[in-house]
C-alpha positions in Angstrom: 336.5 222.4 81.3 339.5 223.1 83.6 342.6 224.8 82.2 346.0 224.6 83.9 349.4 225.9 82.7 352.8 224.9 83.9 356.6 225.6 83.6 358.4 224.8 86.8 355.4 226.2 88.6 351.7 225.5 88.3 349.1 228.1 87.2 345.3 227.8 87.4 344.0 229.5 84.3 340.3 228.4 84.3 338.6 226.8 87.3 336.1 224.1 86.4 333.3 225.7 84.5 330.7 224.9 81.8 331.6 226.4 78.4 328.8 228.5 77.0 328.1 231.1 74.3 328.4 233.8 77.0 331.7 232.9 78.5 333.8 231.2 75.8 335.4 234.4 74.6 336.5 235.2 78.2 338.0 231.7 78.5 339.9 232.2 75.2 341.2 235.6 76.4 342.7 234.0 79.6 344.5 231.4 77.5 345.8 234.0 75.0 347.4 235.8 77.9 349.8 232.8 78.6 353.4 233.3 77.7 356.4 230.8 77.9 358.9 231.3 80.7 361.1 229.5 83.2 361.9 225.7 83.2 359.8 222.7 82.2 358.7 220.3 84.9 356.5 217.5 83.4 356.3 215.5 86.6 354.9 218.4 88.5 352.2 218.9 85.9 351.3 215.2 85.8 351.0 215.2 89.6 348.6 218.2 89.3 346.5 216.3 86.8 346.2 213.4 89.3 345.0 215.8 92.0 342.4 217.3 89.8 341.2 213.9 88.6 340.9 212.5 92.1 338.8 215.5 93.1 336.5 215.2 90.0 336.0 211.5 90.7 334.7 212.3 94.1 332.4 215.1 93.0 331.2 213.4 89.7 331.6 209.7 90.1 329.5 209.0 87.0 331.3 211.4 84.7 333.9 210.5 82.0 337.1 212.4 82.6 339.2 213.5 79.7 342.7 214.9 80.0 344.6 216.8 77.2 348.2 217.6 77.9 350.3 219.8 75.5 354.0 220.6 75.8 356.5 222.1 73.3 359.8 221.4 75.0 362.1 219.0 76.8 362.2 218.4 80.6 364.6 220.9 82.2 363.6 220.4 85.8 362.2 217.7 88.1 361.7 214.0 87.3 363.3 212.8 84.1 362.8 209.0 84.1 360.2 207.9 81.6 359.0 204.9 83.7 358.4 207.2 86.8 356.6 209.8 84.7 354.4 207.1 83.0 353.4 205.8 86.4 351.9 209.2 87.2 349.4 208.8 84.3 345.9 207.6 85.2 345.1 204.7 82.9 341.4 204.8 83.9 340.7 208.2 82.1 341.1 209.2 78.5 344.5 210.9 78.0 345.7 212.8 74.9 349.4 213.9 74.9 350.2 216.5 72.3 353.7 217.4 71.3 353.9 220.9 69.7 356.7 221.8 67.4 359.8 219.8 66.5 361.6 220.5 69.9 359.3 218.5 72.1 360.3 215.1 73.6 358.5 212.7 71.3 359.9 209.6 73.0 358.6 210.8 76.4 355.1 211.5 75.1 355.0 208.2 73.3 355.9 206.5 76.5 353.2 208.4 78.4 350.7 207.3 75.8 351.3 203.6 76.7 349.6 204.1 80.1 346.3 202.6 79.4 344.4 201.7 76.2 342.7 205.2 76.2 346.0 207.1 76.1 347.2 208.5 72.8 350.1 210.7 71.5 349.5 213.4 68.9 351.9 215.8 67.1 351.3 219.4 66.0 353.9 220.7 63.6 352.6 224.2 63.4 349.9 226.4 65.0 347.7 226.3 61.9 347.2 222.6 62.3 346.4 222.7 66.0 342.6 222.9 65.3 342.7 219.7 63.4 344.3 217.7 66.2 342.1 219.2 68.9 339.0 218.7 66.7 339.9 215.0 66.3 340.3 214.6 70.1 337.0 216.3 70.9 335.2 214.3 68.2 336.5 211.2 70.0 335.1 212.5 73.3 331.7 213.5 72.0 331.0 210.5 69.7 332.3 207.5 71.6 330.6 204.4 70.3 332.3 201.5 72.0 334.5 201.3 75.1 336.6 198.7 76.8 337.4 197.2 73.4 339.6 194.2 73.1 340.4 192.4 69.9 341.3 188.7 70.3 342.9 186.7 67.4 342.7 182.9 67.0 345.3 181.1 64.8 347.3 184.4 64.5 348.8 187.5 66.1 347.8 191.2 66.1 350.3 194.0 66.2 350.5 196.5 69.1 352.0 199.7 67.6 352.5 201.3 71.0 354.8 198.5 72.4 356.1 197.2 69.0 355.0 193.7 69.9 352.8 190.9 68.4 350.2 189.2 70.7 347.1 187.2 70.5 345.0 190.1 71.8 345.0 193.9 71.7 343.3 196.3 74.1 342.0 199.1 71.9 340.2 201.1 74.5 337.6 203.2 72.7 336.1 203.2 69.2 334.5 206.4 67.9 331.4 206.4 65.7 332.2 206.6 61.9 335.9 206.1 62.4 338.1 203.8 60.3 340.9 201.7 62.0 343.5 199.4 60.5 345.1 196.7 62.5 347.8 194.3 61.3 347.4 190.6 61.7 349.8 187.7 60.8 349.0 184.1 60.6 350.5 180.8 59.5 347.0 179.5 58.9 345.1 182.4 57.2 342.1 180.3 56.3 341.6 179.4 60.0 342.4 182.8 61.4 339.5 184.7 63.0 339.0 187.7 65.2 336.6 188.5 68.0 335.9 192.0 69.3 334.7 192.2 72.9 333.4 195.6 74.0 330.9 197.7 75.9 328.3 199.9 74.2 328.3 203.5 75.2 324.5 204.0 74.8 323.3 201.4 77.2 326.5 200.1 78.9 325.8 196.5 77.8 328.6 194.1 76.8 328.9 192.8 73.2 330.9 190.1 71.4 331.4 190.7 67.7 332.9 188.1 65.5 334.9 189.8 62.7 334.5 187.8 59.4 337.3 187.4 57.0 336.6 189.2 53.7 338.3 188.9 50.3 342.0 189.2 50.1 343.3 192.7 49.4 346.5 194.2 48.0 348.5 195.0 51.2 351.6 196.4 49.4 351.2 199.8 50.9 351.4 198.4 54.5 354.9 196.8 53.9 
């Protein structure tokens, strides 16, 4: 784990280290010593993530890199354009953008989460719920089941909730073991509509094509 903090400056809190029973309390203590101050420069923080990622790729080319980014406020210094900030996000790693509290820029974090299929936006309304969100993110890291997942629809369209668009295919990124996902499909020919899931298995890295069979019709009123 590596822990960095930022306002309008950058602070290295925990250099890359393995988390163990012996050192986790020391790591927690370093994080607890953080306090809010100064301005908020999201662009500077994202550039720093890029530097760390590039370094880790060189040192550990076979490792899977995961990035968790949390902020509780609006940009008050530095780059403000969403497109320019989104371009700083590495789409080849797993990114989790967390907005803490009701004053954060939800539109910005949602835009950042569109950079790559493995980028997602989360919201924490109060400190007591933070563990649930971080637990969900860590579960997804530890229990990856399928990667490079793409769902392709024939005789229909599938909804991309990140871009608010309908298309014939959707890049899902990763699927976690024992998770339940709901995707919305429309079709003018329901009887002929079918779906194919193309993916790569985490255990052996092999590719797989899974044809998704149409089951009995369900009451979809709650999805209206």
